[in-house]
VMD Tcl script that builds the backbone (N, CA, C; Angstrom):
set m [mol new atoms 456]
animate dup $m
set s [atomselect $m all]
$s set {name element resname resid chain x y z} {
  {N N MET 1 A -23.328 -185.301 -260.961}
  {CA C MET 1 A -22.084 -185.599 -260.278}
  {C C MET 1 A -21.035 -184.586 -260.720}
  {N N SER 2 A -20.382 -183.961 -259.766}
  {CA C SER 2 A -19.352 -182.980 -260.067}
  {C C SER 2 A -17.977 -183.613 -259.859}
  {N N ILE 3 A -17.292 -183.838 -260.965}
  {CA C ILE 3 A -15.969 -184.457 -260.949}
  {C C ILE 3 A -14.925 -183.377 -261.182}
  {N N LYS 4 A -13.858 -183.430 -260.422}
  {CA C LYS 4 A -12.753 -182.493 -260.572}
  {C C LYS 4 A -11.543 -183.265 -261.094}
  {N N ILE 5 A -10.899 -182.738 -262.142}
  {CA C ILE 5 A -9.697 -183.355 -262.704}
  {C C ILE 5 A -8.493 -182.563 -262.215}
  {N N GLU 6 A -7.492 -183.279 -261.702}
  {CA C GLU 6 A -6.280 -182.652 -261.169}
  {C C GLU 6 A -5.048 -183.423 -261.612}
  {N N ILE 7 A -3.903 -182.770 -261.481}
  {CA C ILE 7 A -2.633 -183.462 -261.675}
  {C C ILE 7 A -2.429 -184.362 -260.455}
  {N N GLY 8 A -2.041 -185.604 -260.702}
  {CA C GLY 8 A -1.852 -186.560 -259.623}
  {C C GLY 8 A -0.411 -187.030 -259.544}
  {N N SER 9 A -0.215 -188.093 -258.794}
  {CA C SER 9 A 1.121 -188.652 -258.589}
  {C C SER 9 A 1.106 -190.150 -258.839}
  {N N ALA 10 A 2.285 -190.721 -258.991}
  {CA C ALA 10 A 2.394 -192.167 -259.162}
  {C C ALA 10 A 1.813 -192.886 -257.938}
  {N N ALA 11 A 1.987 -192.315 -256.768}
  {CA C ALA 11 A 1.437 -192.929 -255.549}
  {C C ALA 11 A -0.092 -192.955 -255.602}
  {N N ASN 12 A -0.722 -191.888 -256.127}
  {CA C ASN 12 A -2.185 -191.876 -256.300}
  {C C ASN 12 A -2.625 -193.025 -257.190}
  {N N ILE 13 A -1.903 -193.225 -258.293}
  {CA C ILE 13 A -2.281 -194.253 -259.276}
  {C C ILE 13 A -2.108 -195.644 -258.682}
  {N N ALA 14 A -1.025 -195.872 -257.988}
  {CA C ALA 14 A -0.798 -197.179 -257.366}
  {C C ALA 14 A -1.913 -197.493 -256.370}
  {N N ALA 15 A -2.328 -196.504 -255.593}
  {CA C ALA 15 A -3.402 -196.709 -254.616}
  {C C ALA 15 A -4.746 -196.951 -255.306}
  {N N LEU 16 A -5.047 -196.171 -256.329}
  {CA C LEU 16 A -6.312 -196.334 -257.053}
  {C C LEU 16 A -6.375 -197.682 -257.766}
  {N N SER 17 A -5.261 -198.128 -258.325}
  {CA C SER 17 A -5.241 -199.386 -259.079}
  {C C SER 17 A -5.665 -200.578 -258.235}
  {N N LYS 18 A -5.445 -200.500 -256.941}
  {CA C LYS 18 A -5.858 -201.584 -256.041}
  {C C LYS 18 A -7.375 -201.713 -255.971}
  {N N GLN 19 A -8.087 -200.652 -256.400}
  {CA C GLN 19 A -9.547 -200.668 -256.379}
  {C C GLN 19 A -10.152 -200.979 -257.756}
  {N N ILE 20 A -9.276 -201.268 -258.728}
  {CA C ILE 20 A -9.728 -201.551 -260.092}
  {C C ILE 20 A -9.416 -203.018 -260.391}
  {N N PRO 21 A -10.430 -203.874 -260.353}
  {CA C PRO 21 A -10.204 -205.321 -260.440}
  {C C PRO 21 A -9.498 -205.781 -261.717}
  {N N GLU 22 A -9.673 -205.086 -262.828}
  {CA C GLU 22 A -9.059 -205.509 -264.087}
  {C C GLU 22 A -7.531 -205.459 -264.067}
  {N N PHE 23 A -6.967 -204.672 -263.179}
  {CA C PHE 23 A -5.519 -204.524 -263.174}
  {C C PHE 23 A -4.800 -205.561 -262.332}
  {N N GLU 24 A -5.516 -206.396 -261.628}
  {CA C GLU 24 A -4.930 -207.529 -260.902}
  {C C GLU 24 A -3.691 -207.143 -260.098}
  {N N GLN 25 A -3.728 -205.956 -259.531}
  {CA C GLN 25 A -2.655 -205.471 -258.657}
  {C C GLN 25 A -1.299 -205.362 -259.348}
  {N N SER 26 A -1.285 -205.288 -260.689}
  {CA C SER 26 A -0.008 -205.224 -261.416}
  {C C SER 26 A 0.545 -203.806 -261.507}
  {N N THR 27 A -0.227 -202.816 -261.149}
  {CA C THR 27 A 0.210 -201.427 -261.270}
  {C C THR 27 A 0.836 -200.982 -259.953}
  {N N THR 28 A 2.103 -201.303 -259.802}
  {CA C THR 28 A 2.810 -200.944 -258.575}
  {C C THR 28 A 3.471 -199.576 -258.724}
  {N N LEU 29 A 3.779 -198.961 -257.609}
  {CA C LEU 29 A 4.466 -197.680 -257.613}
  {C C LEU 29 A 5.793 -197.797 -258.357}
  {N N GLU 30 A 6.516 -198.878 -258.148}
  {CA C GLU 30 A 7.809 -199.080 -258.804}
  {C C GLU 30 A 7.650 -199.169 -260.321}
  {N N ARG 31 A 6.632 -199.888 -260.773}
  {CA C ARG 31 A 6.392 -200.029 -262.218}
  {C C ARG 31 A 6.051 -198.668 -262.827}
  {N N LEU 32 A 5.206 -197.920 -262.162}
  {CA C LEU 32 A 4.840 -196.591 -262.650}
  {C C LEU 32 A 6.060 -195.675 -262.733}
  {N N GLN 33 A 6.839 -195.640 -261.674}
  {CA C GLN 33 A 7.995 -194.750 -261.640}
  {C C GLN 33 A 9.033 -195.136 -262.689}
  {N N SER 34 A 9.243 -196.437 -262.905}
  {CA C SER 34 A 10.239 -196.847 -263.895}
  {C C SER 34 A 9.777 -196.515 -265.311}
  {N N ARG 35 A 8.490 -196.643 -265.600}
  {CA C ARG 35 A 7.968 -196.336 -266.940}
  {C C ARG 35 A 8.016 -194.838 -267.210}
  {N N LEU 36 A 7.795 -194.020 -266.179}
  {CA C LEU 36 A 7.722 -192.575 -266.367}
  {C C LEU 36 A 9.056 -191.867 -266.143}
  {N N ASP 37 A 10.071 -192.596 -265.686}
  {CA C ASP 37 A 11.374 -192.002 -265.394}
  {C C ASP 37 A 12.007 -191.422 -266.663}
  {N N GLY 38 A 12.294 -190.144 -266.635}
  {CA C GLY 38 A 13.011 -189.503 -267.733}
  {C C GLY 38 A 12.166 -189.144 -268.943}
  {N N VAL 39 A 10.853 -189.240 -268.864}
  {CA C VAL 39 A 10.008 -188.876 -269.996}
  {C C VAL 39 A 9.078 -187.726 -269.611}
  {N N VAL 40 A 8.567 -187.032 -270.630}
  {CA C VAL 40 A 7.545 -186.025 -270.395}
  {C C VAL 40 A 6.251 -186.792 -270.165}
  {N N GLY 41 A 5.743 -186.725 -268.953}
  {CA C GLY 41 A 4.554 -187.493 -268.631}
  {C C GLY 41 A 3.458 -186.645 -268.026}
  {N N LEU 42 A 2.271 -187.245 -267.975}
  {CA C LEU 42 A 1.116 -186.583 -267.382}
  {C C LEU 42 A 0.356 -187.614 -266.565}
  {N N ILE 43 A 0.133 -187.301 -265.305}
  {CA C ILE 43 A -0.673 -188.142 -264.427}
  {C C ILE 43 A -1.874 -187.314 -264.001}
  {N N LEU 44 A -3.055 -187.794 -264.385}
  {CA C LEU 44 A -4.297 -187.117 -264.029}
  {C C LEU 44 A -5.090 -187.982 -263.071}
  {N N VAL 45 A -5.773 -187.341 -262.152}
  {CA C VAL 45 A -6.708 -188.042 -261.279}
  {C C VAL 45 A -8.057 -187.337 -261.330}
  {N N ALA 46 A -9.103 -188.122 -261.159}
  {CA C ALA 46 A -10.454 -187.597 -261.071}
  {C C ALA 46 A -10.898 -187.742 -259.626}
  {N N LYS 47 A -11.507 -186.679 -259.095}
  {CA C LYS 47 A -11.997 -186.701 -257.723}
  {C C LYS 47 A -13.482 -186.383 -257.696}
  {N N TYR 48 A -14.176 -187.099 -256.828}
  {CA C TYR 48 A -15.574 -186.819 -256.553}
  {C C TYR 48 A -15.693 -186.582 -255.058}
  {N N GLU 49 A -16.095 -185.382 -254.690}
  {CA C GLU 49 A -16.197 -184.984 -253.281}
  {C C GLU 49 A -14.911 -185.304 -252.524}
  {N N GLY 50 A -13.777 -185.022 -253.165}
  {CA C GLY 50 A -12.474 -185.214 -252.548}
  {C C GLY 50 A -11.917 -186.618 -252.622}
  {N N LYS 51 A -12.707 -187.579 -253.086}
  {CA C LYS 51 A -12.263 -188.970 -253.165}
  {C C LYS 51 A -11.724 -189.276 -254.559}
  {N N LEU 52 A -10.550 -189.924 -254.619}
  {CA C LEU 52 A -9.995 -190.344 -255.907}
  {C C LEU 52 A -10.872 -191.448 -256.484}
  {N N VAL 53 A -11.352 -191.237 -257.729}
  {CA C VAL 53 A -12.248 -192.222 -258.347}
  {C C VAL 53 A -11.750 -192.735 -259.692}
  {N N GLY 54 A -10.743 -192.076 -260.269}
  {CA C GLY 54 A -10.227 -192.518 -261.561}
  {C C GLY 54 A -8.911 -191.847 -261.887}
  {N N TYR 55 A -8.259 -192.341 -262.943}
  {CA C TYR 55 A -6.984 -191.759 -263.357}
  {C C TYR 55 A -6.699 -192.028 -264.824}
  {N N LYS 56 A -5.743 -191.282 -265.352}
  {CA C LYS 56 A -5.238 -191.454 -266.704}
  {C C LYS 56 A -3.775 -191.068 -266.676}
  {N N VAL 57 A -2.934 -191.928 -267.232}
  {CA C VAL 57 A -1.489 -191.715 -267.229}
  {C C VAL 57 A -0.969 -191.848 -268.651}
  {N N GLY 58 A -0.104 -190.934 -269.048}
  {CA C GLY 58 A 0.498 -191.020 -270.371}
  {C C GLY 58 A 1.856 -190.359 -270.386}
  {N N TYR 59 A 2.530 -190.530 -271.522}
  {CA C TYR 59 A 3.862 -189.948 -271.659}
  {C C TYR 59 A 4.205 -189.741 -273.124}
  {N N GLN 60 A 5.243 -188.931 -273.356}
  {CA C GLN 60 A 5.688 -188.644 -274.713}
  {C C GLN 60 A 6.288 -189.898 -275.327}
  {N N LEU 61 A 5.777 -190.253 -276.505}
  {CA C LEU 61 A 6.307 -191.386 -277.252}
  {C C LEU 61 A 7.323 -190.891 -278.268}
  {N N THR 62 A 6.937 -189.859 -279.018}
  {CA C THR 62 A 7.831 -189.168 -279.955}
  {C C THR 62 A 7.546 -187.680 -279.821}
  {N N GLU 63 A 8.246 -186.885 -280.580}
  {CA C GLU 63 A 8.024 -185.439 -280.537}
  {C C GLU 63 A 6.577 -185.080 -280.892}
  {N N ASP 64 A 5.960 -185.865 -281.772}
  {CA C ASP 64 A 4.603 -185.582 -282.239}
  {C C ASP 64 A 3.520 -186.431 -281.581}
  {N N THR 65 A 3.905 -187.487 -280.859}
  {CA C THR 65 A 2.926 -188.457 -280.369}
  {C C THR 65 A 2.983 -188.598 -278.856}
  {N N PHE 66 A 1.819 -188.440 -278.245}
  {CA C PHE 66 A 1.659 -188.682 -276.812}
  {C C PHE 66 A 1.003 -190.045 -276.664}
  {N N TYR 67 A 1.525 -190.879 -275.768}
  {CA C TYR 67 A 1.000 -192.226 -275.555}
  {C C TYR 67 A 0.159 -192.259 -274.279}
  {N N SER 68 A -1.105 -192.594 -274.433}
  {CA C SER 68 A -2.002 -192.736 -273.290}
  {C C SER 68 A -1.855 -194.165 -272.786}
  {N N TRP 69 A -1.126 -194.328 -271.688}
  {CA C TRP 69 A -0.681 -195.643 -271.237}
  {C C TRP 69 A -1.694 -196.381 -270.366}
  {N N LEU 70 A -2.116 -195.764 -269.285}
  {CA C LEU 70 A -3.008 -196.424 -268.328}
  {C C LEU 70 A -4.170 -195.515 -267.965}
  {N N GLY 71 A -5.279 -196.125 -267.694}
  {CA C GLY 71 A -6.418 -195.361 -267.213}
  {C C GLY 71 A -7.415 -196.304 -266.579}
  {N N GLY 72 A -8.150 -195.801 -265.641}
  {CA C GLY 72 A -9.163 -196.627 -265.007}
  {C C GLY 72 A -10.048 -195.810 -264.091}
  {N N VAL 73 A -11.227 -196.347 -263.866}
  {CA C VAL 73 A -12.198 -195.741 -262.958}
  {C C VAL 73 A -12.676 -196.853 -262.030}
  {N N ILE 74 A -12.742 -196.564 -260.732}
  {CA C ILE 74 A -13.208 -197.605 -259.819}
  {C C ILE 74 A -14.662 -197.949 -260.156}
  {N N PRO 75 A -15.031 -199.224 -260.019}
  {CA C PRO 75 A -16.318 -199.708 -260.539}
  {C C PRO 75 A -17.555 -198.897 -260.162}
  {N N GLU 76 A -17.670 -198.449 -258.920}
  {CA C GLU 76 A -18.900 -197.749 -258.539}
  {C C GLU 76 A -19.056 -196.360 -259.169}
  {N N TYR 77 A -18.029 -195.856 -259.860}
  {CA C TYR 77 A -18.104 -194.545 -260.511}
  {C C TYR 77 A -18.086 -194.642 -262.037}
  {N N ARG 78 A -18.193 -195.838 -262.573}
  {CA C ARG 78 A -18.197 -196.027 -264.021}
  {C C ARG 78 A -19.544 -195.627 -264.621}
  {N N LYS 79 A -19.521 -195.402 -265.923}
  {CA C LYS 79 A -20.721 -195.027 -266.701}
  {C C LYS 79 A -21.320 -193.697 -266.233}
  {N N GLN 80 A -20.438 -192.831 -265.727}
  {CA C GLN 80 A -20.868 -191.506 -265.284}
  {C C GLN 80 A -20.034 -190.403 -265.934}
  {N N GLY 81 A -19.256 -190.764 -266.964}
  {CA C GLY 81 A -18.484 -189.774 -267.704}
  {C C GLY 81 A -17.108 -189.460 -267.154}
  {N N VAL 82 A -16.677 -190.175 -266.130}
  {CA C VAL 82 A -15.372 -189.887 -265.514}
  {C C VAL 82 A -14.243 -190.143 -266.504}
  {N N ALA 83 A -14.257 -191.290 -267.167}
  {CA C ALA 83 A -13.182 -191.630 -268.109}
  {C C ALA 83 A -13.140 -190.642 -269.273}
  {N N THR 84 A -14.295 -190.221 -269.745}
  {CA C THR 84 A -14.342 -189.256 -270.851}
  {C C THR 84 A -13.786 -187.906 -270.418}
  {N N LEU 85 A -14.086 -187.471 -269.208}
  {CA C LEU 85 A -13.507 -186.216 -268.697}
  {C C LEU 85 A -11.983 -186.302 -268.646}
  {N N LEU 86 A -11.468 -187.409 -268.157}
  {CA C LEU 86 A -10.014 -187.605 -268.101}
  {C C LEU 86 A -9.414 -187.605 -269.506}
  {N N LEU 87 A -10.062 -188.307 -270.432}
  {CA C LEU 87 A -9.609 -188.370 -271.819}
  {C C LEU 87 A -9.578 -186.975 -272.441}
  {N N ASN 88 A -10.653 -186.217 -272.265}
  {CA C ASN 88 A -10.717 -184.865 -272.832}
  {C C ASN 88 A -9.639 -183.954 -272.262}
  {N N TYR 89 A -9.398 -184.053 -270.967}
  {CA C TYR 89 A -8.362 -183.237 -270.331}
  {C C TYR 89 A -6.991 -183.603 -270.906}
  {N N GLN 90 A -6.731 -184.910 -271.034}
  {CA C GLN 90 A -5.447 -185.364 -271.567}
  {C C GLN 90 A -5.259 -184.872 -273.009}
  {N N GLU 91 A -6.303 -184.957 -273.810}
  {CA C GLU 91 A -6.213 -184.496 -275.202}
  {C C GLU 91 A -5.899 -183.003 -275.264}
  {N N GLU 92 A -6.593 -182.208 -274.465}
  {CA C GLU 92 A -6.367 -180.763 -274.468}
  {C C GLU 92 A -4.954 -180.430 -274.001}
  {N N TRP 93 A -4.483 -181.124 -272.982}
  {CA C TRP 93 A -3.126 -180.920 -272.485}
  {C C TRP 93 A -2.109 -181.236 -273.583}
  {N N ALA 94 A -2.277 -182.371 -274.251}
  {CA C ALA 94 A -1.358 -182.788 -275.320}
  {C C ALA 94 A -1.404 -181.801 -276.488}
  {N N ARG 95 A -2.595 -181.384 -276.866}
  {CA C ARG 95 A -2.758 -180.408 -277.960}
  {C C ARG 95 A -2.033 -179.108 -277.615}
  {N N ASN 96 A -2.202 -178.644 -276.387}
  {CA C ASN 96 A -1.565 -177.395 -275.967}
  {C C ASN 96 A -0.049 -177.484 -275.953}
  {N N LEU 97 A 0.493 -178.691 -275.789}
  {CA C LEU 97 A 1.951 -178.862 -275.823}
  {C C LEU 97 A 2.472 -179.131 -277.233}
  {N N GLY 98 A 1.579 -179.150 -278.213}
  {CA C GLY 98 A 2.003 -179.292 -279.602}
  {C C GLY 98 A 2.035 -180.710 -280.146}
  {N N TYR 99 A 1.533 -181.669 -279.391}
  {CA C TYR 99 A 1.478 -183.028 -279.930}
  {C C TYR 99 A 0.470 -183.067 -281.069}
  {N N LYS 100 A 0.768 -183.869 -282.087}
  {CA C LYS 100 A -0.101 -183.979 -283.259}
  {C C LYS 100 A -1.100 -185.127 -283.126}
  {N N GLN 101 A -0.771 -186.104 -282.265}
  {CA C GLN 101 A -1.678 -187.235 -282.108}
  {C C GLN 101 A -1.474 -187.915 -280.761}
  {N N ILE 102 A -2.504 -188.681 -280.388}
  {CA C ILE 102 A -2.442 -189.512 -279.189}
  {C C ILE 102 A -2.607 -190.958 -279.638}
  {N N LYS 103 A -1.762 -191.808 -279.094}
  {CA C LYS 103 A -1.810 -193.245 -279.382}
  {C C LYS 103 A -2.214 -193.963 -278.096}
  {N N VAL 104 A -3.041 -194.976 -278.234}
  {CA C VAL 104 A -3.475 -195.759 -277.072}
  {C C VAL 104 A -3.701 -197.195 -277.523}
  {N N LYS 105 A -3.524 -198.127 -276.613}
  {CA C LYS 105 A -3.784 -199.542 -276.889}
  {C C LYS 105 A -4.817 -200.046 -275.890}
  {N N SER 106 A -5.662 -200.963 -276.365}
  {CA C SER 106 A -6.623 -201.598 -275.478}
  {C C SER 106 A -6.851 -203.025 -275.962}
  {N N MET 107 A -7.724 -203.727 -275.277}
  {CA C MET 107 A -7.993 -205.130 -275.606}
  {C C MET 107 A -9.486 -205.382 -275.702}
  {N N ASN 108 A -9.850 -206.423 -276.426}
  {CA C ASN 108 A -11.263 -206.786 -276.597}
  {C C ASN 108 A -11.970 -207.008 -275.270}
  {N N ARG 109 A -11.246 -207.409 -274.245}
  {CA C ARG 109 A -11.902 -207.676 -272.957}
  {C C ARG 109 A -12.309 -206.409 -272.211}
  {N N PHE 110 A -12.005 -205.242 -272.799}
  {CA C PHE 110 A -12.410 -203.958 -272.218}
  {C C PHE 110 A -13.359 -203.228 -273.179}
  {N N PRO 111 A -14.557 -203.770 -273.407}
  {CA C PRO 111 A -15.461 -203.170 -274.402}
  {C C PRO 111 A -15.841 -201.727 -274.093}
  {N N GLY 112 A -15.953 -201.367 -272.825}
  {CA C GLY 112 A -16.278 -199.987 -272.479}
  {C C GLY 112 A -15.207 -199.021 -272.975}
  {N N MET 113 A -13.966 -199.413 -272.826}
  {CA C MET 113 A -12.852 -198.578 -273.293}
  {C C MET 113 A -12.862 -198.480 -274.816}
  {N N LEU 114 A -13.085 -199.596 -275.491}
  {CA C LEU 114 A -13.115 -199.589 -276.956}
  {C C LEU 114 A -14.211 -198.656 -277.466}
  {N N ILE 115 A -15.387 -198.740 -276.867}
  {CA C ILE 115 A -16.510 -197.894 -277.273}
  {C C ILE 115 A -16.188 -196.424 -277.010}
  {N N MET 116 A -15.610 -196.125 -275.845}
  {CA C MET 116 A -15.271 -194.740 -275.526}
  {C C MET 116 A -14.265 -194.179 -276.525}
  {N N LEU 117 A -13.246 -194.957 -276.858}
  {CA C LEU 117 A -12.231 -194.476 -277.799}
  {C C LEU 117 A -12.846 -194.199 -279.164}
  {N N ILE 118 A -13.598 -195.147 -279.687}
  {CA C ILE 118 A -14.219 -194.971 -281.009}
  {C C ILE 118 A -15.189 -193.791 -280.997}
  {N N SER 119 A -15.980 -193.661 -279.943}
  {CA C SER 119 A -16.947 -192.555 -279.835}
  {C C SER 119 A -16.266 -191.202 -279.767}
  {N N ASN 120 A -15.014 -191.175 -279.344}
  {CA C ASN 120 A -14.289 -189.914 -279.203}
  {C C ASN 120 A -13.283 -189.681 -280.325}
  {N N GLY 121 A -13.477 -190.358 -281.458}
  {CA C GLY 121 A -12.678 -190.065 -282.646}
  {C C GLY 121 A -11.376 -190.814 -282.785}
  {N N TYR 122 A -11.140 -191.826 -281.958}
  {CA C TYR 122 A -9.934 -192.633 -282.099}
  {C C TYR 122 A -10.168 -193.669 -283.196}
  {N N LYS 123 A -9.158 -193.864 -284.034}
  {CA C LYS 123 A -9.250 -194.804 -285.155}
  {C C LYS 123 A -8.335 -195.999 -284.898}
  {N N ILE 124 A -8.816 -197.179 -285.243}
  {CA C ILE 124 A -7.989 -198.382 -285.135}
  {C C ILE 124 A -6.950 -198.330 -286.250}
  {N N VAL 125 A -5.670 -198.467 -285.878}
  {CA C VAL 125 A -4.592 -198.411 -286.866}
  {C C VAL 125 A -3.776 -199.693 -286.912}
  {N N GLY 126 A -4.056 -200.643 -286.021}
  {CA C GLY 126 A -3.306 -201.888 -286.052}
  {C C GLY 126 A -3.552 -202.746 -284.836}
  {N N ILE 127 A -2.839 -203.860 -284.822}
  {CA C ILE 127 A -2.895 -204.816 -283.725}
  {C C ILE 127 A -1.460 -205.091 -283.293}
  {N N ASP 128 A -1.214 -205.035 -281.988}
  {CA C ASP 128 A 0.078 -205.451 -281.431}
  {C C ASP 128 A -0.067 -206.903 -281.012}
  {N N LYS 129 A 0.634 -207.782 -281.725}
  {CA C LYS 129 A 0.587 -209.206 -281.402}
  {C C LYS 129 A 1.389 -209.461 -280.136}
  {N N SER 130 A 0.814 -210.223 -279.247}
  {CA C SER 130 A 1.474 -210.546 -277.988}
  {C C SER 130 A 2.577 -211.564 -278.221}
  {N N ALA 131 A 3.732 -211.291 -277.656}
  {CA C ALA 131 A 4.857 -212.212 -277.774}
  {C C ALA 131 A 4.842 -213.256 -276.666}
  {N N CYS 132 A 4.101 -212.978 -275.593}
  {CA C CYS 132 A 4.155 -213.867 -274.425}
  {C C CYS 132 A 2.864 -214.650 -274.214}
  {N N GLY 133 A 2.029 -214.727 -275.228}
  {CA C GLY 133 A 0.822 -215.531 -275.102}
  {C C GLY 133 A -0.363 -214.827 -274.487}
  {N N SER 134 A -0.198 -213.572 -274.084}
  {CA C SER 134 A -1.353 -212.845 -273.551}
  {C C SER 134 A -2.158 -212.273 -274.717}
  {N N GLU 135 A -3.234 -211.601 -274.388}
  {CA C GLU 135 A -4.149 -211.070 -275.399}
  {C C GLU 135 A -3.486 -209.988 -276.261}
  {N N ASP 136 A -3.775 -210.039 -277.573}
  {CA C ASP 136 A -3.285 -209.002 -278.479}
  {C C ASP 136 A -3.910 -207.658 -278.111}
  {N N LYS 137 A -3.220 -206.582 -278.470}
  {CA C LYS 137 A -3.714 -205.237 -278.169}
  {C C LYS 137 A -4.130 -204.522 -279.454}
  {N N ILE 138 A -5.251 -203.839 -279.375}
  {CA C ILE 138 A -5.749 -203.036 -280.484}
  {C C ILE 138 A -5.123 -201.649 -280.345}
  {N N VAL 139 A -4.526 -201.164 -281.432}
  {CA C VAL 139 A -3.840 -199.870 -281.411}
  {C C VAL 139 A -4.754 -198.808 -282.023}
  {N N PHE 140 A -4.945 -197.726 -281.292}
  {CA C PHE 140 A -5.772 -196.602 -281.730}
  {C C PHE 140 A -4.911 -195.345 -281.822}
  {N N VAL 141 A -5.286 -194.454 -282.737}
  {CA C VAL 141 A -4.652 -193.140 -282.837}
  {C C VAL 141 A -5.740 -192.101 -283.068}
  {N N LYS 142 A -5.566 -190.967 -282.423}
  {CA C LYS 142 A -6.435 -189.815 -282.690}
  {C C LYS 142 A -5.542 -188.649 -283.074}
  {N N LYS 143 A -5.828 -188.082 -284.232}
  {CA C LYS 143 A -5.128 -186.871 -284.667}
  {C C LYS 143 A -5.694 -185.701 -283.879}
  {N N LEU 144 A -4.808 -184.868 -283.378}
  {CA C LEU 144 A -5.226 -183.702 -282.609}
  {C C LEU 144 A -5.235 -182.482 -283.506}
  {N N ALA 145 A -6.276 -181.710 -283.432}
  {CA C ALA 145 A -6.379 -180.486 -284.217}
  {C C ALA 145 A -5.420 -179.445 -283.655}
  {N N VAL 146 A -4.792 -178.713 -284.555}
  {CA C VAL 146 A -3.985 -177.566 -284.149}
  {C C VAL 146 A -4.991 -176.494 -283.746}
  {N N GLN 147 A -4.636 -175.663 -282.780}
  {CA C GLN 147 A -5.544 -174.605 -282.335}
  {C C GLN 147 A -6.128 -173.867 -283.531}
  {N N GLY 148 A -7.446 -173.776 -283.592}
  {CA C GLY 148 A -8.113 -173.058 -284.656}
  {C C GLY 148 A -8.391 -173.886 -285.895}
  {N N GLN 149 A -8.006 -175.167 -285.904}
  {CA C GLN 149 A -8.262 -176.021 -287.052}
  {C C GLN 149 A -9.164 -177.169 -286.637}
  {N N LEU 150 A -9.892 -177.696 -287.598}
  {CA C LEU 150 A -10.729 -178.853 -287.342}
  {C C LEU 150 A -9.905 -180.124 -287.448}
  {N N THR 151 A -10.279 -181.153 -286.676}
  {CA C THR 151 A -9.620 -182.451 -286.778}
  {C C THR 151 A -10.061 -183.114 -288.081}
  {N N PRO 152 A -9.107 -183.639 -288.879}
  {CA C PRO 152 A -9.470 -184.288 -290.139}
  {C C PRO 152 A -10.269 -185.555 -289.917}
}
mol reanalyze $m
mol bondsrecalc $m
mol representation Tube
mol addrep $m
């Protein structure tokens, strides 16, 4: 399968999210635009034969930390490396802009995401306790190597 990674738009993500059952239609264009308004952000999309099949969205959290906020792959294209390609592209982009680490949160109900993060060098650094009764989030961080250096 030949997947192409490109810069996308909030409209792409809102449309793709409707095809990802885990998001329960909560990823609206308005929500995306308000979260990304005024920040250094990156919206990536994955395409297979011209069709949008996945995405990854993140933004600057601090001068040194890029936050990987949302990502998903439509069900029929999962387990084919799409999410890993998006993750690798995002990491390289962040590294090239001088970020020292990427932070991401996930939940136990997304075991595929947890496995992908751990397999790609992300370390669990904490738990975000839910204030509203929803599921707690597992916090991961990956240190990014400076060009020419190995990741510790």
